[in-house]
TORKOL-4160 file (C-alpha; in steps of 0.2 Angstrom, whole numbers, padded with zeros to 4 digits, m for minus):
267
<pt num="1" X="0267" Y="0635" Z="m0358"/>
<pt num="2" X="0258" Y="0622" Z="m0348"/>
<pt num="3" X="0271" Y="0609" Z="m0353"/>
<pt num="4" X="0287" Y="0618" Z="m0347"/>
<pt num="5" X="0299" Y="0606" Z="m0340"/>
<pt num="6" X="0306" Y="0612" Z="m0323"/>
<pt num="7" X="0322" Y="0606" Z="m0316"/>
<pt num="8" X="0329" Y="0607" Z="m0298"/>
<pt num="9" X="0347" Y="0606" Z="m0293"/>
<pt num="10" X="0346" Y="0603" Z="m0274"/>
<pt num="11" X="0331" Y="0594" Z="m0265"/>
<pt num="12" X="0332" Y="0603" Z="m0248"/>
<pt num="13" X="0318" Y="0612" Z="m0239"/>
<pt num="14" X="0316" Y="0626" Z="m0250"/>
<pt num="15" X="0316" Y="0615" Z="m0265"/>
<pt num="16" X="0303" Y="0604" Z="m0257"/>
<pt num="17" X="0292" Y="0618" Z="m0253"/>
<pt num="18" X="0293" Y="0625" Z="m0271"/>
<pt num="19" X="0289" Y="0608" Z="m0278"/>
<pt num="20" X="0274" Y="0605" Z="m0266"/>
<pt num="21" X="0267" Y="0622" Z="m0272"/>
<pt num="22" X="0269" Y="0617" Z="m0290"/>
<pt num="23" X="0261" Y="0600" Z="m0288"/>
<pt num="24" X="0247" Y="0607" Z="m0277"/>
<pt num="25" X="0242" Y="0621" Z="m0288"/>
<pt num="26" X="0245" Y="0611" Z="m0304"/>
<pt num="27" X="0258" Y="0623" Z="m0311"/>
<pt num="28" X="0266" Y="0608" Z="m0318"/>
<pt num="29" X="0264" Y="0589" Z="m0317"/>
<pt num="30" X="0276" Y="0578" Z="m0308"/>
<pt num="31" X="0281" Y="0570" Z="m0324"/>
<pt num="32" X="0288" Y="0587" Z="m0331"/>
<pt num="33" X="0299" Y="0590" Z="m0315"/>
<pt num="34" X="0317" Y="0584" Z="m0315"/>
<pt num="35" X="0328" Y="0584" Z="m0299"/>
<pt num="36" X="0346" Y="0580" Z="m0294"/>
<pt num="37" X="0354" Y="0580" Z="m0276"/>
<pt num="38" X="0368" Y="0571" Z="m0268"/>
<pt num="39" X="0357" Y="0565" Z="m0255"/>
<pt num="40" X="0350" Y="0549" Z="m0261"/>
<pt num="41" X="0336" Y="0549" Z="m0247"/>
<pt num="42" X="0330" Y="0566" Z="m0253"/>
<pt num="43" X="0330" Y="0559" Z="m0271"/>
<pt num="44" X="0320" Y="0544" Z="m0265"/>
<pt num="45" X="0307" Y="0555" Z="m0258"/>
<pt num="46" X="0305" Y="0565" Z="m0274"/>
<pt num="47" X="0304" Y="0549" Z="m0284"/>
<pt num="48" X="0289" Y="0544" Z="m0272"/>
<pt num="49" X="0280" Y="0560" Z="m0278"/>
<pt num="50" X="0282" Y="0554" Z="m0296"/>
<pt num="51" X="0296" Y="0567" Z="m0300"/>
<pt num="52" X="0310" Y="0561" Z="m0312"/>
<pt num="53" X="0327" Y="0559" Z="m0303"/>
<pt num="54" X="0343" Y="0560" Z="m0313"/>
<pt num="55" X="0360" Y="0554" Z="m0310"/>
<pt num="56" X="0370" Y="0570" Z="m0313"/>
<pt num="57" X="0366" Y="0589" Z="m0311"/>
<pt num="58" X="0370" Y="0592" Z="m0329"/>
<pt num="59" X="0355" Y="0580" Z="m0334"/>
<pt num="60" X="0343" Y="0592" Z="m0325"/>
<pt num="61" X="0349" Y="0606" Z="m0336"/>
<pt num="62" X="0348" Y="0596" Z="m0352"/>
<pt num="63" X="0330" Y="0590" Z="m0349"/>
<pt num="64" X="0322" Y="0606" Z="m0342"/>
<pt num="65" X="0317" Y="0623" Z="m0349"/>
<pt num="66" X="0318" Y="0632" Z="m0332"/>
<pt num="67" X="0332" Y="0626" Z="m0319"/>
<pt num="68" X="0330" Y="0631" Z="m0302"/>
<pt num="69" X="0347" Y="0631" Z="m0292"/>
<pt num="70" X="0342" Y="0627" Z="m0275"/>
<pt num="71" X="0359" Y="0625" Z="m0267"/>
<pt num="72" X="0369" Y="0635" Z="m0254"/>
<pt num="73" X="0379" Y="0650" Z="m0259"/>
<pt num="74" X="0395" Y="0642" Z="m0255"/>
<pt num="75" X="0392" Y="0627" Z="m0267"/>
<pt num="76" X="0387" Y="0638" Z="m0282"/>
<pt num="77" X="0403" Y="0638" Z="m0291"/>
<pt num="78" X="0405" Y="0620" Z="m0291"/>
<pt num="79" X="0387" Y="0616" Z="m0296"/>
<pt num="80" X="0388" Y="0630" Z="m0310"/>
<pt num="81" X="0404" Y="0621" Z="m0317"/>
<pt num="82" X="0396" Y="0604" Z="m0316"/>
<pt num="83" X="0381" Y="0611" Z="m0327"/>
<pt num="84" X="0390" Y="0622" Z="m0339"/>
<pt num="85" X="0390" Y="0610" Z="m0353"/>
<pt num="86" X="0371" Y="0610" Z="m0353"/>
<pt num="87" X="0368" Y="0629" Z="m0352"/>
<pt num="88" X="0361" Y="0638" Z="m0367"/>
<pt num="89" X="0353" Y="0654" Z="m0371"/>
<pt num="90" X="0336" Y="0646" Z="m0371"/>
<pt num="91" X="0337" Y="0639" Z="m0354"/>
<pt num="92" X="0330" Y="0649" Z="m0340"/>
<pt num="93" X="0340" Y="0649" Z="m0323"/>
<pt num="94" X="0332" Y="0654" Z="m0307"/>
<pt num="95" X="0344" Y="0657" Z="m0292"/>
<pt num="96" X="0337" Y="0656" Z="m0274"/>
<pt num="97" X="0354" Y="0659" Z="m0266"/>
<pt num="98" X="0357" Y="0674" Z="m0255"/>
<pt num="99" X="0370" Y="0686" Z="m0262"/>
<pt num="100" X="0372" Y="0676" Z="m0279"/>
<pt num="101" X="0370" Y="0689" Z="m0293"/>
<pt num="102" X="0364" Y="0685" Z="m0311"/>
<pt num="103" X="0380" Y="0692" Z="m0318"/>
<pt num="104" X="0390" Y="0679" Z="m0308"/>
<pt num="105" X="0379" Y="0664" Z="m0314"/>
<pt num="106" X="0381" Y="0670" Z="m0332"/>
<pt num="107" X="0399" Y="0673" Z="m0331"/>
<pt num="108" X="0403" Y="0655" Z="m0323"/>
<pt num="109" X="0391" Y="0647" Z="m0336"/>
<pt num="110" X="0398" Y="0658" Z="m0350"/>
<pt num="111" X="0381" Y="0660" Z="m0357"/>
<pt num="112" X="0369" Y="0676" Z="m0357"/>
<pt num="113" X="0355" Y="0665" Z="m0352"/>
<pt num="114" X="0338" Y="0672" Z="m0346"/>
<pt num="115" X="0338" Y="0673" Z="m0327"/>
<pt num="116" X="0327" Y="0676" Z="m0312"/>
<pt num="117" X="0335" Y="0679" Z="m0295"/>
<pt num="118" X="0323" Y="0675" Z="m0281"/>
<pt num="119" X="0323" Y="0677" Z="m0262"/>
<pt num="120" X="0308" Y="0666" Z="m0255"/>
<pt num="121" X="0306" Y="0662" Z="m0237"/>
<pt num="122" X="0301" Y="0646" Z="m0227"/>
<pt num="123" X="0283" Y="0650" Z="m0224"/>
<pt num="124" X="0282" Y="0645" Z="m0243"/>
<pt num="125" X="0281" Y="0627" Z="m0235"/>
<pt num="126" X="0263" Y="0631" Z="m0230"/>
<pt num="127" X="0258" Y="0641" Z="m0245"/>
<pt num="128" X="0261" Y="0657" Z="m0235"/>
<pt num="129" X="0277" Y="0663" Z="m0243"/>
<pt num="130" X="0283" Y="0680" Z="m0246"/>
<pt num="131" X="0295" Y="0680" Z="m0261"/>
<pt num="132" X="0305" Y="0694" Z="m0269"/>
<pt num="133" X="0312" Y="0692" Z="m0286"/>
<pt num="134" X="0321" Y="0702" Z="m0300"/>
<pt num="135" X="0323" Y="0698" Z="m0318"/>
<pt num="136" X="0337" Y="0698" Z="m0331"/>
<pt num="137" X="0337" Y="0695" Z="m0350"/>
<pt num="138" X="0321" Y="0686" Z="m0350"/>
<pt num="139" X="0305" Y="0686" Z="m0359"/>
<pt num="140" X="0289" Y="0692" Z="m0351"/>
<pt num="141" X="0281" Y="0675" Z="m0355"/>
<pt num="142" X="0295" Y="0665" Z="m0346"/>
<pt num="143" X="0296" Y="0678" Z="m0332"/>
<pt num="144" X="0277" Y="0676" Z="m0329"/>
<pt num="145" X="0279" Y="0657" Z="m0328"/>
<pt num="146" X="0293" Y="0658" Z="m0315"/>
<pt num="147" X="0282" Y="0671" Z="m0305"/>
<pt num="148" X="0267" Y="0659" Z="m0305"/>
<pt num="149" X="0278" Y="0645" Z="m0298"/>
<pt num="150" X="0280" Y="0656" Z="m0282"/>
<pt num="151" X="0265" Y="0666" Z="m0282"/>
<pt num="152" X="0254" Y="0650" Z="m0281"/>
<pt num="153" X="0262" Y="0648" Z="m0263"/>
<pt num="154" X="0260" Y="0666" Z="m0257"/>
<pt num="155" X="0265" Y="0683" Z="m0263"/>
<pt num="156" X="0278" Y="0689" Z="m0274"/>
<pt num="157" X="0285" Y="0706" Z="m0276"/>
<pt num="158" X="0296" Y="0711" Z="m0290"/>
<pt num="159" X="0312" Y="0722" Z="m0286"/>
<pt num="160" X="0327" Y="0728" Z="m0296"/>
<pt num="161" X="0342" Y="0716" Z="m0293"/>
<pt num="162" X="0351" Y="0730" Z="m0284"/>
<pt num="163" X="0340" Y="0728" Z="m0269"/>
<pt num="164" X="0340" Y="0709" Z="m0268"/>
<pt num="165" X="0353" Y="0708" Z="m0255"/>
<pt num="166" X="0345" Y="0720" Z="m0244"/>
<pt num="167" X="0328" Y="0712" Z="m0246"/>
<pt num="168" X="0335" Y="0696" Z="m0238"/>
<pt num="169" X="0333" Y="0705" Z="m0221"/>
<pt num="170" X="0315" Y="0710" Z="m0224"/>
<pt num="171" X="0308" Y="0693" Z="m0230"/>
<pt num="172" X="0321" Y="0680" Z="m0231"/>
<pt num="173" X="0329" Y="0679" Z="m0214"/>
<pt num="174" X="0315" Y="0688" Z="m0205"/>
<pt num="175" X="0305" Y="0673" Z="m0200"/>
<pt num="176" X="0318" Y="0669" Z="m0188"/>
<pt num="177" X="0317" Y="0686" Z="m0179"/>
<pt num="178" X="0298" Y="0683" Z="m0178"/>
<pt num="179" X="0301" Y="0666" Z="m0170"/>
<pt num="180" X="0314" Y="0674" Z="m0158"/>
<pt num="181" X="0300" Y="0686" Z="m0153"/>
<pt num="182" X="0287" Y="0673" Z="m0151"/>
<pt num="183" X="0300" Y="0662" Z="m0140"/>
<pt num="184" X="0302" Y="0677" Z="m0128"/>
<pt num="185" X="0283" Y="0679" Z="m0127"/>
<pt num="186" X="0281" Y="0660" Z="m0123"/>
<pt num="187" X="0296" Y="0659" Z="m0111"/>
<pt num="188" X="0288" Y="0674" Z="m0101"/>
<pt num="189" X="0272" Y="0665" Z="m0100"/>
<pt num="190" X="0280" Y="0650" Z="m0093"/>
<pt num="191" X="0290" Y="0660" Z="m0081"/>
<pt num="192" X="0273" Y="0666" Z="m0074"/>
<pt num="193" X="0265" Y="0649" Z="m0074"/>
<pt num="194" X="0255" Y="0650" Z="m0090"/>
<pt num="195" X="0254" Y="0633" Z="m0100"/>
<pt num="196" X="0267" Y="0634" Z="m0113"/>
<pt num="197" X="0256" Y="0626" Z="m0127"/>
<pt num="198" X="0242" Y="0638" Z="m0123"/>
<pt num="199" X="0254" Y="0653" Z="m0123"/>
<pt num="200" X="0261" Y="0648" Z="m0140"/>
<pt num="201" X="0244" Y="0647" Z="m0148"/>
<pt num="202" X="0239" Y="0664" Z="m0141"/>
<pt num="203" X="0255" Y="0672" Z="m0146"/>
<pt num="204" X="0255" Y="0664" Z="m0164"/>
<pt num="205" X="0237" Y="0669" Z="m0167"/>
<pt num="206" X="0242" Y="0687" Z="m0161"/>
<pt num="207" X="0256" Y="0688" Z="m0173"/>
<pt num="208" X="0244" Y="0682" Z="m0187"/>
<pt num="209" X="0230" Y="0694" Z="m0182"/>
<pt num="210" X="0243" Y="0709" Z="m0181"/>
<pt num="211" X="0250" Y="0704" Z="m0199"/>
<pt num="212" X="0232" Y="0705" Z="m0205"/>
<pt num="213" X="0230" Y="0722" Z="m0197"/>
<pt num="214" X="0246" Y="0729" Z="m0205"/>
<pt num="215" X="0239" Y="0722" Z="m0222"/>
<pt num="216" X="0221" Y="0726" Z="m0221"/>
<pt num="217" X="0217" Y="0740" Z="m0209"/>
<pt num="218" X="0223" Y="0754" Z="m0220"/>
<pt num="219" X="0234" Y="0761" Z="m0204"/>
<pt num="220" X="0252" Y="0763" Z="m0203"/>
<pt num="221" X="0263" Y="0753" Z="m0191"/>
<pt num="222" X="0264" Y="0769" Z="m0180"/>
<pt num="223" X="0246" Y="0772" Z="m0180"/>
<pt num="224" X="0242" Y="0754" Z="m0175"/>
<pt num="225" X="0255" Y="0755" Z="m0161"/>
<pt num="226" X="0245" Y="0770" Z="m0154"/>
<pt num="227" X="0229" Y="0762" Z="m0156"/>
<pt num="228" X="0235" Y="0748" Z="m0144"/>
<pt num="229" X="0243" Y="0760" Z="m0132"/>
<pt num="230" X="0233" Y="0769" Z="m0119"/>
<pt num="231" X="0242" Y="0784" Z="m0110"/>
<pt num="232" X="0249" Y="0776" Z="m0094"/>
<pt num="233" X="0243" Y="0759" Z="m0098"/>
<pt num="234" X="0251" Y="0742" Z="m0099"/>
<pt num="235" X="0256" Y="0742" Z="m0117"/>
<pt num="236" X="0265" Y="0759" Z="m0115"/>
<pt num="237" X="0275" Y="0752" Z="m0100"/>
<pt num="238" X="0281" Y="0737" Z="m0110"/>
<pt num="239" X="0285" Y="0749" Z="m0125"/>
<pt num="240" X="0295" Y="0760" Z="m0114"/>
<pt num="241" X="0305" Y="0747" Z="m0107"/>
<pt num="242" X="0309" Y="0740" Z="m0125"/>
<pt num="243" X="0313" Y="0757" Z="m0130"/>
<pt num="244" X="0325" Y="0759" Z="m0115"/>
<pt num="245" X="0333" Y="0743" Z="m0120"/>
<pt num="246" X="0335" Y="0749" Z="m0139"/>
<pt num="247" X="0323" Y="0735" Z="m0146"/>
<pt num="248" X="0319" Y="0745" Z="m0162"/>
<pt num="249" X="0338" Y="0749" Z="m0165"/>
<pt num="250" X="0343" Y="0731" Z="m0162"/>
<pt num="251" X="0331" Y="0725" Z="m0175"/>
<pt num="252" X="0338" Y="0738" Z="m0187"/>
<pt num="253" X="0355" Y="0734" Z="m0184"/>
<pt num="254" X="0352" Y="0715" Z="m0185"/>
<pt num="255" X="0344" Y="0718" Z="m0203"/>
<pt num="256" X="0360" Y="0729" Z="m0208"/>
<pt num="257" X="0371" Y="0713" Z="m0202"/>
<pt num="258" X="0360" Y="0702" Z="m0213"/>
<pt num="259" X="0363" Y="0713" Z="m0228"/>
<pt num="260" X="0381" Y="0714" Z="m0224"/>
<pt num="261" X="0383" Y="0696" Z="m0224"/>
<pt num="262" X="0374" Y="0693" Z="m0240"/>
<pt num="263" X="0386" Y="0705" Z="m0248"/>
<pt num="264" X="0401" Y="0695" Z="m0241"/>
<pt num="265" X="0393" Y="0679" Z="m0248"/>
<pt num="266" X="0389" Y="0689" Z="m0264"/>
<pt num="267" X="0397" Y="0685" Z="m0281"/>
């Protein structure tokens, strides 16, 4: 198990985050990782880490036991056709693209290969990822290995594939919602003369602490809201204004739009 060879097609931010986690946590050695990307600069950065770079995407498949498809949904068909000749029922394929089903990958490859569909998020870059994954036609041993690749850089929750489009709104795209909320907090601070760097640190630590409360306090979000909100106080004033402006409803609608777009991209 320790000598599994891991391949990456695509060397963007998410692939880089996953690879950094693999190396940092010694899930695999650099000599057992293979990668291909059209961008020669990205390939050079990987080579500098001791990772094997190859000249064609199909070489990644031929040399690897587990192949992580780290490309955009729009490029999937082209990539799958380019690696089709190397695909077998013994190769494990991992898809991290929004909306791409395991059935679609298998149909283009024309192989009933073992698969894991994964939705990670960008905090994986810092070892703070929140990853959802589903399995298809894969042994427990191989699934556990793929699970470990992501679990060493955050948490992993297994879901049925039928929920993988919907969960994108929950963990995949949601860091952007949090950043937008933080931006509003910092912009208000600047508006009233508070130093923006200090405001950002205060806001970010508040978000971090609030997340810890959600995980470890044992209280529901509703209870935690009530514990901060004194009757007639400042928090209630803010929440009432946000309620009047349909903040909660806007978040829900945004998440529905996220899922709808995943389904439009889906294959």
